DRENLO-444944 format. One record per residue: residue number from 1; residue in three letters; y negated, z, x negated of N, C-alpha, C in turn. Coordinates in nm, 2 decimals. Last residue first. Layout:
N
SITE	NUM	ALA	Y	Z	X	Y	Z	X	Y	Z	X
...
END
This chain:
208
SITE	208	GLN	-2.57	2.47	2.62	-2.51	2.60	2.67	-2.55	2.61	2.81
SITE	207	ARG	-2.45	2.16	2.47	-2.55	2.24	2.55	-2.48	2.36	2.60
SITE	206	PRO	-2.36	2.09	2.13	-2.33	2.11	2.28	-2.44	2.19	2.35
SITE	205	SER	-2.54	1.87	1.92	-2.49	2.00	1.94	-2.47	2.02	2.10
SITE	204	SER	-2.53	1.59	1.70	-2.55	1.65	1.84	-2.48	1.78	1.85
SITE	203	ARG	-2.72	1.55	1.40	-2.60	1.56	1.47	-2.62	1.62	1.61
SITE	202	GLY	-2.96	1.55	1.27	-2.93	1.44	1.35	-2.80	1.44	1.43
SITE	201	GLY	-3.00	1.79	1.13	-2.95	1.68	1.06	-2.91	1.55	1.14
SITE	200	PRO	-2.93	1.99	1.42	-2.97	1.98	1.28	-2.91	1.86	1.21
SITE	199	GLY	-2.89	1.78	1.72	-2.89	1.90	1.65	-2.94	1.89	1.50
SITE	198	PRO	-2.95	1.63	2.03	-2.96	1.63	1.89	-2.96	1.77	1.82
SITE	197	ARG	-2.70	1.74	2.26	-2.84	1.71	2.23	-2.85	1.71	2.08
SITE	196	MET	-2.45	1.67	2.52	-2.49	1.69	2.38	-2.65	1.67	2.37
SITE	195	GLN	-2.21	1.79	2.75	-2.33	1.72	2.72	-2.37	1.76	2.57
SITE	194	PRO	-1.95	1.84	2.97	-1.99	1.82	2.83	-2.12	1.74	2.82
SITE	193	GLY	-2.09	1.94	3.30	-1.98	1.91	3.20	-2.03	1.89	3.06
SITE	192	MET	-2.30	1.96	3.46	-2.21	2.07	3.45	-2.09	2.05	3.36
SITE	191	PRO	-2.45	1.74	3.40	-2.51	1.87	3.38	-2.41	1.98	3.38
SITE	190	GLY	-2.21	1.51	3.24	-2.29	1.55	3.35	-2.35	1.69	3.32
SITE	189	GLY	-2.04	1.46	3.04	-2.15	1.39	3.04	-2.26	1.44	3.14
SITE	188	PRO	-1.75	1.52	3.25	-1.81	1.50	3.12	-1.94	1.42	3.11
SITE	187	GLY	-1.88	1.60	3.59	-1.77	1.57	3.48	-1.84	1.56	3.34
SITE	186	MET	-2.06	1.62	3.78	-2.01	1.75	3.73	-1.91	1.72	3.61
SITE	185	GLY	-2.15	1.39	3.89	-2.24	1.45	3.80	-2.18	1.58	3.73
SITE	184	GLY	-1.96	1.30	4.06	-2.09	1.33	4.11	-2.17	1.40	4.02
SITE	183	GLY	-1.73	1.24	3.91	-1.72	1.34	4.01	-1.86	1.38	4.05
SITE	182	PRO	-1.83	1.19	3.57	-1.75	1.15	3.69	-1.75	1.27	3.79
SITE	181	GLY	-2.17	1.29	3.47	-2.03	1.26	3.45	-1.96	1.22	3.58
SITE	180	MET	-2.48	1.13	3.47	-2.40	1.25	3.51	-2.25	1.20	3.51
SITE	179	GLY	-2.59	0.90	3.44	-2.58	0.98	3.32	-2.50	1.10	3.34
SITE	178	PRO	-2.77	0.90	3.74	-2.70	0.82	3.64	-2.70	0.91	3.51
SITE	177	ASP	-2.69	1.18	3.96	-2.78	1.10	3.88	-2.71	1.02	3.78
SITE	176	GLY	-2.57	1.33	4.19	-2.50	1.20	4.14	-2.60	1.12	4.05
SITE	175	MET	-2.63	1.54	4.36	-2.73	1.44	4.32	-2.67	1.31	4.27
SITE	174	GLY	-2.42	1.72	4.37	-2.44	1.62	4.48	-2.54	1.51	4.45
SITE	173	ARG	-2.45	1.86	4.15	-2.33	1.78	4.15	-2.36	1.68	4.26
SITE	172	VAL	-2.67	2.01	4.22	-2.68	1.92	4.10	-2.57	1.82	4.11
SITE	171	ARG	-2.56	2.16	4.43	-2.67	2.06	4.46	-2.68	1.96	4.34
SITE	170	HIS	-2.38	2.32	4.30	-2.33	2.23	4.41	-2.44	2.12	4.43
SITE	169	GLY	-2.55	2.47	4.14	-2.45	2.38	4.08	-2.40	2.28	4.18
SITE	168	VAL	-2.70	2.61	4.32	-2.76	2.52	4.23	-2.67	2.41	4.18
SITE	167	GLN	-2.50	2.77	4.42	-2.56	2.68	4.51	-2.63	2.57	4.43
SITE	166	LYS	-2.44	2.93	4.19	-2.33	2.84	4.26	-2.39	2.74	4.34
SITE	165	LEU	-2.67	3.06	4.17	-2.64	2.97	4.06	-2.52	2.88	4.12
SITE	164	LYS	-2.67	3.23	4.38	-2.77	3.12	4.38	-2.72	3.02	4.28
SITE	163	GLU	-2.46	3.40	4.29	-2.45	3.31	4.42	-2.54	3.21	4.42
SITE	162	LEU	-2.59	3.52	4.08	-2.47	3.44	4.05	-2.44	3.35	4.18
SITE	161	GLN	-2.79	3.66	4.21	-2.82	3.55	4.12	-2.70	3.46	4.10
SITE	160	PRO	-2.64	3.86	4.34	-2.71	3.76	4.41	-2.75	3.64	4.34
SITE	159	PRO	-2.54	4.00	4.10	-2.45	3.92	4.20	-2.52	3.83	4.28
SITE	158	THR	-2.75	3.92	3.82	-2.71	4.00	3.92	-2.62	3.93	4.02
SITE	157	LEU	-2.69	3.82	3.47	-2.74	3.79	3.61	-2.69	3.91	3.71
SITE	156	VAL	-2.59	3.87	3.23	-2.74	3.89	3.24	-2.77	3.89	3.39
SITE	155	ALA	-2.33	3.79	3.22	-2.35	3.93	3.23	-2.50	3.96	3.26
SITE	154	ARG	-2.36	3.51	3.16	-2.32	3.56	3.30	-2.35	3.70	3.32
SITE	153	GLY	-2.40	3.54	2.89	-2.51	3.48	2.98	-2.48	3.52	3.12
SITE	152	ALA	-2.16	3.62	2.80	-2.28	3.71	2.78	-2.39	3.66	2.87
SITE	151	GLU	-2.01	3.40	2.86	-1.98	3.53	2.93	-2.10	3.62	2.91
SITE	150	LEU	-2.12	3.22	2.68	-2.13	3.20	2.82	-2.11	3.33	2.90
SITE	149	THR	-2.04	3.34	2.44	-2.18	3.33	2.47	-2.21	3.31	2.62
SITE	148	ARG	-1.77	3.31	2.46	-1.82	3.45	2.45	-1.97	3.44	2.49
SITE	147	ILE	-1.74	3.04	2.45	-1.71	3.11	2.57	-1.77	3.25	2.57
SITE	146	ARG	-1.83	2.99	2.19	-1.91	2.94	2.30	-1.87	3.01	2.42
SITE	145	ALA	-1.63	3.12	2.04	-1.77	3.17	2.03	-1.85	3.12	2.14
SITE	144	LEU	-1.41	2.96	2.12	-1.42	3.10	2.16	-1.56	3.16	2.15
SITE	143	ARG	-1.48	2.73	1.99	-1.47	2.73	2.13	-1.48	2.87	2.18
SITE	142	LEU	-1.47	2.81	1.72	-1.59	2.76	1.78	-1.59	2.77	1.93
SITE	141	ASP	-1.20	2.87	1.69	-1.30	2.98	1.68	-1.43	2.94	1.74
SITE	140	GLY	-1.09	2.62	1.73	-1.06	2.72	1.83	-1.16	2.83	1.82
SITE	139	GLN	-1.18	2.49	1.50	-1.21	2.44	1.63	-1.19	2.54	1.73
SITE	138	LEU	-1.04	2.65	1.31	-1.20	2.64	1.31	-1.24	2.60	1.45
SITE	137	THR	-0.78	2.58	1.36	-0.83	2.72	1.38	-0.98	2.73	1.39
SITE	136	ALA	-0.77	2.31	1.30	-0.75	2.36	1.44	-0.80	2.50	1.46
SITE	135	ILE	-0.83	2.33	1.03	-0.93	2.26	1.12	-0.90	2.30	1.26
SITE	134	GLN	-0.60	2.46	0.94	-0.72	2.51	0.92	-0.83	2.46	1.02
SITE	133	LYS	-0.40	2.27	1.00	-0.40	2.39	1.07	-0.54	2.47	1.06
SITE	132	VAL	-0.48	2.07	0.82	-0.48	2.04	0.95	-0.48	2.17	1.04
SITE	131	LYS	-0.43	2.22	0.57	-0.56	2.17	0.62	-0.57	2.14	0.76
SITE	130	PRO	-0.15	2.27	0.58	-0.24	2.38	0.60	-0.38	2.34	0.63
SITE	129	GLU	-0.06	1.98	0.57	-0.03	2.07	0.68	-0.13	2.19	0.69
SITE	128	ILE	-0.15	1.88	0.31	-0.21	1.83	0.44	-0.19	1.93	0.56
SITE	127	LYS	-0.02	2.03	0.12	-0.16	2.04	0.13	-0.22	2.00	0.26
SITE	126	SER	0.24	1.96	0.17	0.22	2.10	0.14	0.06	2.13	0.14
SITE	125	LEU	0.24	1.68	0.18	0.24	1.76	0.31	0.21	1.91	0.29
SITE	124	ASP	0.09	1.46	0.02	0.14	1.59	-0.01	0.13	1.68	0.11
SITE	123	TRP	0.15	1.11	0.01	0.09	1.22	0.08	0.16	1.35	0.04
SITE	122	LYS	0.06	0.90	-0.25	0.17	0.98	-0.19	0.11	1.09	-0.12
SITE	121	GLU	-0.20	0.80	-0.28	-0.09	0.70	-0.27	0.04	0.77	-0.20
SITE	120	GLN	-0.46	0.96	-0.07	-0.37	0.95	-0.19	-0.25	0.85	-0.17
SITE	119	GLU	-0.60	0.99	0.15	-0.63	0.87	0.07	-0.54	0.85	-0.05
SITE	118	LEU	-0.53	1.23	0.25	-0.47	1.12	0.31	-0.51	0.99	0.24
SITE	117	PHE	-0.70	1.40	0.10	-0.56	1.41	0.09	-0.49	1.29	0.14
SITE	116	ALA	-0.95	1.32	0.20	-0.92	1.29	0.06	-0.77	1.30	0.03
SITE	115	GLU	-0.93	1.41	0.46	-0.94	1.27	0.44	-0.90	1.24	0.29
SITE	114	LEU	-0.94	1.69	0.42	-0.82	1.63	0.47	-0.82	1.48	0.44
SITE	113	GLU	-1.21	1.71	0.33	-1.10	1.75	0.24	-0.97	1.69	0.28
SITE	112	ILE	-1.34	1.63	0.56	-1.36	1.56	0.45	-1.24	1.59	0.34
SITE	111	GLU	-1.25	1.85	0.73	-1.22	1.71	0.76	-1.23	1.62	0.64
SITE	110	ALA	-1.38	2.06	0.61	-1.24	2.06	0.61	-1.19	1.92	0.64
SITE	109	VAL	-1.65	1.99	0.66	-1.61	2.00	0.52	-1.46	1.99	0.52
SITE	108	ARG	-1.65	2.01	0.94	-1.68	1.88	0.87	-1.63	1.87	0.73
SITE	107	ILE	-1.61	2.28	0.97	-1.51	2.18	1.03	-1.53	2.05	0.95
SITE	106	GLU	-1.85	2.38	0.87	-1.71	2.41	0.81	-1.61	2.32	0.85
SITE	105	ALA	-2.03	2.27	1.05	-2.04	2.23	0.91	-1.90	2.26	0.84
SITE	104	THR	-1.96	2.40	1.28	-1.93	2.25	1.27	-1.95	2.21	1.12
SITE	103	ARG	-2.06	2.66	1.21	-1.91	2.63	1.22	-1.87	2.48	1.22
SITE	102	ARG	-2.33	2.63	1.19	-2.26	2.67	1.08	-2.11	2.64	1.09
SITE	101	ALA	-2.40	2.53	1.44	-2.44	2.45	1.32	-2.35	2.49	1.21
SITE	100	TRP	-2.32	2.74	1.60	-2.25	2.61	1.62	-2.28	2.52	1.49
SITE	99	GLU	-2.49	2.94	1.54	-2.35	2.96	1.50	-2.28	2.82	1.51
SITE	98	LYS	-2.73	2.82	1.64	-2.72	2.85	1.49	-2.57	2.87	1.45
SITE	97	SER	-2.67	2.82	1.91	-2.70	2.69	1.83	-2.69	2.71	1.68
SITE	96	PHE	-2.64	3.09	1.96	-2.52	3.01	1.96	-2.54	2.87	1.89
SITE	95	GLU	-2.90	3.17	1.94	-2.80	3.23	1.85	-2.67	3.14	1.84
SITE	94	THR	-3.02	3.02	2.15	-3.06	3.00	2.01	-2.96	3.06	1.91
SITE	93	ARG	-2.89	3.13	2.37	-2.87	2.99	2.34	-2.91	2.96	2.20
SITE	92	LEU	-2.97	3.40	2.35	-2.83	3.36	2.35	-2.81	3.22	2.31
SITE	91	ASP	-3.24	3.37	2.39	-3.19	3.43	2.27	-3.04	3.39	2.25
SITE	90	ARG	-3.25	3.27	2.66	-3.30	3.19	2.55	-3.24	3.24	2.42
SITE	89	LEU	-3.15	3.50	2.78	-3.07	3.38	2.79	-3.12	3.28	2.68
SITE	88	LYS	-3.35	3.69	2.73	-3.21	3.72	2.69	-3.13	3.59	2.68
SITE	87	LYS	-3.57	3.57	2.86	-3.57	3.59	2.72	-3.43	3.61	2.66
SITE	86	GLU	-3.49	3.58	3.12	-3.50	3.46	3.07	-3.50	3.47	2.91
SITE	85	GLN	-3.48	3.86	3.17	-3.35	3.79	3.18	-3.37	3.65	3.11
SITE	84	GLU	-3.75	3.92	3.14	-3.65	3.98	3.05	-3.52	3.90	3.05
SITE	83	PRO	-3.86	3.78	3.35	-3.90	3.75	3.22	-3.80	3.80	3.11
SITE	82	SER	-3.59	3.72	3.59	-3.71	3.80	3.54	-3.75	3.75	3.40
SITE	81	LEU	-3.50	3.45	3.80	-3.49	3.52	3.67	-3.61	3.59	3.64
SITE	80	GLY	-3.44	3.31	4.04	-3.51	3.44	4.04	-3.49	3.52	3.91
SITE	79	ILE	-3.35	3.07	4.10	-3.25	3.17	4.08	-3.31	3.31	4.07
SITE	78	GLU	-3.59	2.94	4.12	-3.50	2.93	4.23	-3.40	3.05	4.22
SITE	77	ALA	-3.69	2.97	3.86	-3.76	3.02	3.97	-3.68	3.04	4.09
SITE	76	LYS	-3.49	2.86	3.68	-3.52	3.00	3.67	-3.60	3.05	3.80
SITE	75	ASN	-3.37	2.62	3.63	-3.38	2.66	3.77	-3.42	2.80	3.78
SITE	74	ASP	-3.34	2.60	3.36	-3.41	2.48	3.43	-3.44	2.52	3.58
SITE	73	LEU	-3.20	2.83	3.31	-3.34	2.82	3.26	-3.40	2.71	3.33
SITE	72	LEU	-2.95	2.76	3.42	-3.02	2.88	3.46	-3.17	2.87	3.43
SITE	71	ILE	-2.88	2.53	3.27	-2.90	2.52	3.41	-2.97	2.65	3.48
SITE	70	THR	-2.85	2.66	3.02	-2.95	2.56	3.04	-2.99	2.54	3.19
SITE	69	ILE	-2.63	2.82	3.07	-2.75	2.88	3.03	-2.87	2.78	3.06
SITE	68	LEU	-2.42	2.63	3.15	-2.47	2.73	3.24	-2.61	2.78	3.20
SITE	67	PRO	-2.29	2.36	3.11	-2.42	2.41	3.04	-2.48	2.51	3.13
SITE	66	GLY	-1.94	2.44	3.13	-2.05	2.36	3.15	-2.17	2.42	3.09
SITE	65	GLU	-1.67	2.54	3.15	-1.74	2.54	3.03	-1.86	2.45	3.03
SITE	64	HIS	-1.55	2.50	3.38	-1.57	2.64	3.34	-1.64	2.65	3.22
SITE	63	SER	-1.66	2.26	3.61	-1.61	2.29	3.48	-1.64	2.44	3.45
SITE	62	MET	-1.57	2.25	3.95	-1.68	2.27	3.85	-1.61	2.31	3.72
SITE	61	GLU	-1.36	2.15	4.08	-1.49	2.14	4.14	-1.60	2.16	4.04
SITE	60	ARG	-1.12	1.97	3.89	-1.19	2.09	3.93	-1.32	2.07	3.99
SITE	59	GLY	-0.99	1.75	3.78	-1.00	1.76	3.93	-1.06	1.90	3.97
SITE	58	GLY	-0.94	1.66	3.53	-0.89	1.80	3.56	-0.90	1.82	3.71
SITE	57	PRO	-1.22	1.46	3.51	-1.10	1.50	3.45	-1.06	1.65	3.49
SITE	56	GLY	-1.40	1.45	3.83	-1.38	1.43	3.69	-1.25	1.47	3.64
SITE	55	GLY	-1.47	1.51	4.08	-1.36	1.41	4.06	-1.34	1.38	3.92
SITE	54	GLY	-1.57	1.83	3.99	-1.56	1.73	4.10	-1.44	1.64	4.08
SITE	53	MET	-1.58	1.83	3.64	-1.60	1.88	3.77	-1.58	1.78	3.87
SITE	52	GLY	-1.34	1.84	3.37	-1.46	1.79	3.43	-1.48	1.86	3.57
SITE	51	PRO	-1.23	2.10	3.15	-1.21	2.00	3.25	-1.33	1.96	3.31
SITE	50	GLY	-1.41	2.17	2.85	-1.32	2.20	2.96	-1.30	2.09	3.05
SITE	49	MET	-1.58	2.10	2.66	-1.49	2.21	2.62	-1.39	2.24	2.74
SITE	48	GLY	-1.72	1.90	2.72	-1.62	1.87	2.63	-1.53	1.98	2.62
SITE	47	PRO	-1.87	2.03	2.71	-1.81	1.94	2.65	-1.71	1.96	2.60
SITE	46	GLY	-2.01	2.32	2.90	-1.97	2.20	2.96	-1.88	2.12	2.86
SITE	45	MET	-2.02	2.66	2.99	-2.04	2.55	2.91	-1.99	2.42	2.96
SITE	44	MET	-1.97	2.88	3.14	-2.10	2.81	3.15	-2.11	2.69	3.07
SITE	43	GLY	-1.71	3.01	3.35	-1.78	3.00	3.22	-1.90	2.92	3.25
SITE	42	GLY	-1.59	3.12	3.60	-1.53	3.10	3.47	-1.61	3.09	3.36
SITE	41	GLY	-1.74	3.18	3.82	-1.60	3.22	3.81	-1.54	3.21	3.68
SITE	40	MET	-1.96	3.06	3.81	-1.97	3.20	3.79	-1.83	3.26	3.78
SITE	39	MET	-1.87	2.83	3.85	-1.95	2.85	3.74	-1.95	3.00	3.72
SITE	38	GLY	-1.79	2.69	3.83	-1.69	2.77	3.89	-1.77	2.88	3.93
SITE	37	MET	-1.94	2.61	3.60	-1.98	2.71	3.70	-1.85	2.75	3.76
SITE	36	GLY	-1.95	2.60	3.25	-1.93	2.55	3.39	-1.97	2.65	3.48
SITE	35	GLY	-2.11	2.52	2.97	-2.04	2.62	3.05	-2.04	2.56	3.19
SITE	34	GLY	-2.30	2.53	2.69	-2.22	2.46	2.77	-2.15	2.55	2.85
SITE	33	GLU	-2.47	2.49	2.41	-2.40	2.60	2.48	-2.31	2.54	2.58
SITE	32	PRO	-2.71	2.34	2.35	-2.61	2.42	2.25	-2.55	2.53	2.33
SITE	31	TYR	-2.63	2.19	2.63	-2.74	2.18	2.52	-2.68	2.25	2.41
SITE	30	GLY	-2.36	2.24	2.71	-2.44	2.13	2.74	-2.55	2.11	2.64
SITE	29	MET	-2.21	2.45	2.65	-2.32	2.47	2.73	-2.40	2.34	2.75
SITE	28	PRO	-1.95	2.37	2.46	-2.00	2.48	2.50	-2.09	2.46	2.60
SITE	27	GLY	-1.91	2.02	2.50	-1.92	2.08	2.63	-1.93	2.23	2.63
SITE	26	MET	-1.89	1.92	2.26	-1.97	1.86	2.36	-1.98	1.95	2.48
SITE	25	MET	-1.69	2.04	2.11	-1.83	2.07	2.08	-1.93	2.01	2.18
SITE	24	GLN	-1.46	1.93	2.22	-1.50	2.07	2.25	-1.65	2.10	2.22
SITE	23	ALA	-1.47	1.67	2.13	-1.47	1.71	2.27	-1.52	1.85	2.30
SITE	22	SER	-1.46	1.72	1.85	-1.58	1.65	1.92	-1.58	1.68	2.06
SITE	21	ALA	-1.20	1.83	1.85	-1.32	1.91	1.81	-1.45	1.85	1.87
SITE	20	PRO	-1.04	1.61	1.92	-1.04	1.73	2.00	-1.16	1.82	1.97
SITE	19	LEU	-1.11	1.42	1.70	-1.15	1.40	1.84	-1.14	1.52	1.93
SITE	18	ALA	-1.00	1.47	1.45	-1.13	1.53	1.48	-1.17	1.52	1.63
SITE	17	LEU	-0.77	1.32	1.45	-0.75	1.47	1.44	-0.88	1.53	1.48
SITE	16	GLY	-0.88	1.06	1.44	-0.80	1.11	1.55	-0.78	1.26	1.56
SITE	15	VAL	-1.01	1.08	1.19	-1.09	1.05	1.32	-1.01	1.11	1.44
SITE	14	VAL	-0.79	1.10	1.03	-0.89	1.21	1.03	-0.97	1.20	1.16
SITE	13	LEU	-0.67	0.85	1.07	-0.59	0.98	1.11	-0.70	1.09	1.12
SITE	12	VAL	-0.86	0.67	0.98	-0.82	0.67	1.12	-0.75	0.79	1.16
SITE	11	THR	-0.87	0.75	0.71	-0.99	0.76	0.80	-0.95	0.77	0.95
SITE	10	GLY	-0.62	0.67	0.62	-0.66	0.81	0.62	-0.77	0.83	0.71
SITE	9	LEU	-0.63	0.39	0.66	-0.54	0.47	0.74	-0.57	0.62	0.74
SITE	8	LEU	-0.83	0.33	0.47	-0.85	0.30	0.61	-0.75	0.39	0.70
SITE	7	ARG	-0.72	0.42	0.23	-0.84	0.48	0.28	-0.86	0.45	0.43
SITE	6	ARG	-0.49	0.25	0.23	-0.47	0.40	0.23	-0.60	0.46	0.28
SITE	5	MET	-0.62	0.00	0.20	-0.54	0.03	0.33	-0.51	0.18	0.34
SITE	4	GLY	-0.74	0.02	-0.04	-0.82	0.00	0.07	-0.75	0.04	0.20
SITE	3	LYS	-0.52	0.05	-0.21	-0.61	0.16	-0.20	-0.69	0.16	-0.08
SITE	2	SER	-0.21	-0.09	-0.05	-0.34	-0.10	-0.14	-0.43	0.02	-0.12
SITE	1	MET	0.12	0.00	-0.09	0.00	0.00	0.00	-0.12	0.00	-0.09
END
């Protein structure tokens, strides 16, 4: 096998392995966070991190990992957020954005290292296997960090506010705006599903 073919094959494999991470990172919170509604029943993030909403993948009415915090902030008057609640939510989103940047950098470095192993004439599984497992662990840690952030965001709200949030989620889904995901805007790409926004260095970060 030529060096060029080895490089191409290695790149294809790394990209394939990285796809689950990309999906996850798109849907903590939509903005840097992600979360679904169920919204209040499960989470707040969207990308990718969980099943779509409505008629989207998974067939759930709302993703448990959609951009909850962003939806709360965008509808703060209707939901009745106090200044203190708004500050807590913004702080949560900011902290997760920073954590996301750090963790995704670690994942990217590990992917580059894996790609280097796959470019070799003879693959050394004793090196490749641990690296693949490391990447999977890093991806799982990132997803858990996002879910913890969403849970912290939910804890900021009162029971009546959680009910209002559900109503807002249903309304957003019914709008069916272009750019919203499958299932009337609640699927991947929609306000309740995986969404991305530019992050540090031009990379996209999941919405919270």
